[in-house]
N, C-alpha and C positions, 0 to 999 in steps of 0.2 A: 504494500500500500504506500502511495506517495504521501509524504507528510504534508499537512496543510501549512506547515511552517515554511515550505518551499515558496520561493518568489517566482512570479511570472517574468517573462522577458521584458514586458512593459515596465514592471516595477523595478527591475534591475536597471534598466536604461535610465529611469528617472532618478534612482538613488545614486548612480555613478555618473550622471550627466553625460551619457552616451546616447547615440542613436540606437534603435533596436537592430538595425542592419549591422552596425559595428559589433554589437554584442554577439550576434549570430556568426560574424566573421571570426571572432575569437574562438567560438566553439568549433567552427569548421577547421580552424588552424590546429586544433587538438590541445589548446591551452587548458581545457577542463572538460569534464564529461558530466553534464547535468542530467538529471532524470528526465524521462519522457512521460508525459501524460497525454495520450492520444497523439496528435500532431504537434503538440506544444512542448517546449522545454520548461522544466521547473528547476530552480536553483536554490541551493542551501546557502547559509551565511558563509560557510567556507568558500563556496563558489564566488560569492561577492568579494571576498578578500583576494582570491586569485584573479578575478577580473579587474579589480582596482589595481592590483600589482601589474598585470599585463598592460593596462592602459598607461601607467606611469613609465614602465620600462620601454615600451615601444615609442612613447613620446620623447624618451631620453636617448633614442637612437640605437638601442640595443637590438640586435638582430633576432628574428623569430626563432631560429634554432636554439640560441642561447636562452631566450625567454622561455621557450617550451621546456627545456631541461630544468631550468631553475624552478619553474612552477610545479613540475612533477615532483621535485624534491620537497618544495615548500608544502605541497598538498599532503605529503606523508608526515611532515614534521609539525604541522599546525594541529594541535589536539582538538578534536571535535568536542563541543559541548562546554568548553570553559569560557570564562569571560573575555579572555584575550585583551583585557584592558591595558596591559603594560606593553603590548607588542607594537613595534614600529617596523615598517618595511622600508628599506632604502636601497639605493644602488650606489656602490662606492668602488671607485677604481675599476669600473666595468663589471663588478660583482653584485649579485643580489644579496643583501644582508638583512637579517632579521635580528631585532633586539627585543629581548623579553626581560624587563627589569635590568639587572646587571649582566645578563648573559647576552653575548653577541655570537651569532653563528651564520655561516654562509650556506644557504639551503642546497646548493648544488652538490657540496661535499659533506655538509654537516659539521665542518670544521670552523674554528675561529679564524677569521681572515688575517692575513699578514698586514703589516702597516699599510695604510692606504691614504689616498687623497680623495676626499669626498667630491663627487661630481657636482659641479656648480649648477647644472641644469636639472638636477633631480633631488628635491628636498625630502622625498618620501612622504609617508602618511602614517598617522596613528590609527590602528585598527579600532580603538575606542571611538574615534570620531565617526567612523563608518557605522559602528554598532549603534551609536546614538541616533543616527539618521534612520536606521532600519527599525529601531525600537517600536514606533507606533504600529508597525505591521504585526507585532507580537500579539496584541490584544485581538486584532482581527483574526489571526490564526486560531486562537483559542475559541473565539466566538463562533467561527465556522465549525470547529470540531464539536462544539456543544450541539450543533444542529444535526450531526451525523449519528446514525443509529448503529453503525458498524465499528465504533471505536471501543476497544477493550483496554484493559489495564496496561498492556504492553504498548499499545498505540499512544496512550496518554504519557507513558514514561518516555517514549522516543520523542514525542513532541516537547516535553519538558526539557529533555537533554539538549535538543536543538535550540530551544529558546534561551538557554542559559547564556549564550553568547551575546544576546541583544536585549532580552527582556526578562530580568530576574524575577520580577513580580509575577509575570505570566508563567514563567517556569514553575514557580511555587504553586501556582493555581493548577497547572497541568499535573504536577506530582500529587497534589491533594486529590485530584480527580482519579488518578491511577489507583490511589489507596481506597477510594470509595468503591471502585470496581473490584479491587483485590487487596484487602487489608494485610495480606501476607507478603506483598511484593517487597522483598528486602531491598532491592536497588532503589525503589522509590522512597522508602524510609531513609535509606542512607543519603541519597542526594538531597531530599527535602531537609533532613537534619543538618547537612553541611551548609545549605543556603541560610537556614535560620541561625546557625552558629556563626557564619561569616557576618551576617547582619548585626548580630549581637556584639561581635568583636569590633566592628566599625563604629558602633555606638559607644565604645569605650566603657561598657558596663552601665551606661545610663539607661534607666527604664523608659522604654517607649512602646509599651504594649508587647504583643506576642513576637514582633519581629526584632526586638532589641532588648538589651539589659538582661536582668535575671530571668525574666519571663522567656526571652528568646533562648537563653542557655538551657532552661528547663525543658522547653519544647524540643530543642535539638537533642538533649539527653534522651527524651522519651522515644524519639525516632531512631536514634542509634541503638537503644535497647531492643526495640522491635526488630531492627535489622539483624542484630546478633541473635535474638531469640529464634527468628525464622531461618537464619543461616549461621549456625554456631561456629562453623569453620572459617568465617570471613574475617581475616586479620584486620582489614580496614575498618570494619564496624567496631571491633574492640579497641583499635588504636584511637579512632575518633572519639569513642566513649571516654577513653582515658584522658584525652585532651580537654573535653568539656568538663569532666569531673575535676581536673586540675583548675580550670577556670572558675569553678564553683568552690574551690578550696576544700574539696573532699578528697584529701590526698591518699588516704589508705584505700578508698574505693578506686581511685585512679590507678594505684599500684596493681590492684587485682585485675583491672581491665587490661593494662599493659601486659601482665603475665599471661592472660588469655590470648592476647594478640600474638605473643611469642610461642604459645602452644600451637596456634594455628599456622604460624610462619616464623620459624626460628631465625630467619635471615632478615627480619625487620629491624634494621639498624637504628632507626629513629625511636623505636620502642625501648631499645637498650639505652639510648641517650637520655630519653625522658625519665626512665627509671633511675638512672644514675643521679639525675638532678633531684628526684623525689627522695631517694634514700639519703642523699646528702642533707636535704632540708629536714628530714626526720631523724637525723643523727646516726644513721647506720653507714659509717664511712667504708667499711669493708665491702658491703653490698654495692655502694656507689662506685668504688674502684673496679669491682668485678664487672659491672655493666658497662662502665666506660671502656674497659679493656675489650669487652666483646664488641662494642660499637666500633672501636678503632680497628679491630681485627676484621670486621665485615667490610670496612671501607678500605682495607689494605694499607692502613697507616702504620 
């Protein structure tokens, strides 16, 4: 089933300030592979990022072969479903370069580029700016899904996953609908818990209803616990539960959650690191040293 979060050619052209014929030319050139619905193309947000990159690179004079190779690698490396708020795409010394926070990498090779001189005619773009322009279509996508009779829990989950990049509020709404259809959907619990947890962290602990402060942390905890209950072997659910319990200053419960995380996946280095900090705070220096040593061993330090 094609997700209603996918954009039409007309919507893409308007968002990217391109003509529809130019969008189709980029598709014919093989720069991306949008979904088909009948005779029409449908584009995901990741496709929008690739198209915007193709537009900027071709206008910077980079040849189609190099653009195609760079976009193929970029498509593999842009994680679907995340906010991408810190990602910036640029072209530097003839290379396509992506920046994600403090990380810099060259999509064609996946490597950090050598020293470069930034191209004067290509300033790049912030993915967050593109997401902001696409955001109003998120509510439309959910509203359209509400009218469909064939949407099940997995469809709602996939829609929420897609909307995280542009419309976090609508992503939460979609995950909630997934849980109405199937209260045991562990991934929906996990992702909804994460979004609530992130919102609470952004509020710096100030109470702002369910989406922030202590209420937000409590709601995140409840969803993580549900995810762990329905999928006990999920290390991520236990790890996230440990983090939120730390945020709530319930340190011994956090220790227990991290221990369950390591039972599920002994290679979870971050769980060892967090346990080292917790043991140190609680006065158990030997346990802190043991977990820190395990953390460094997993990192090869």
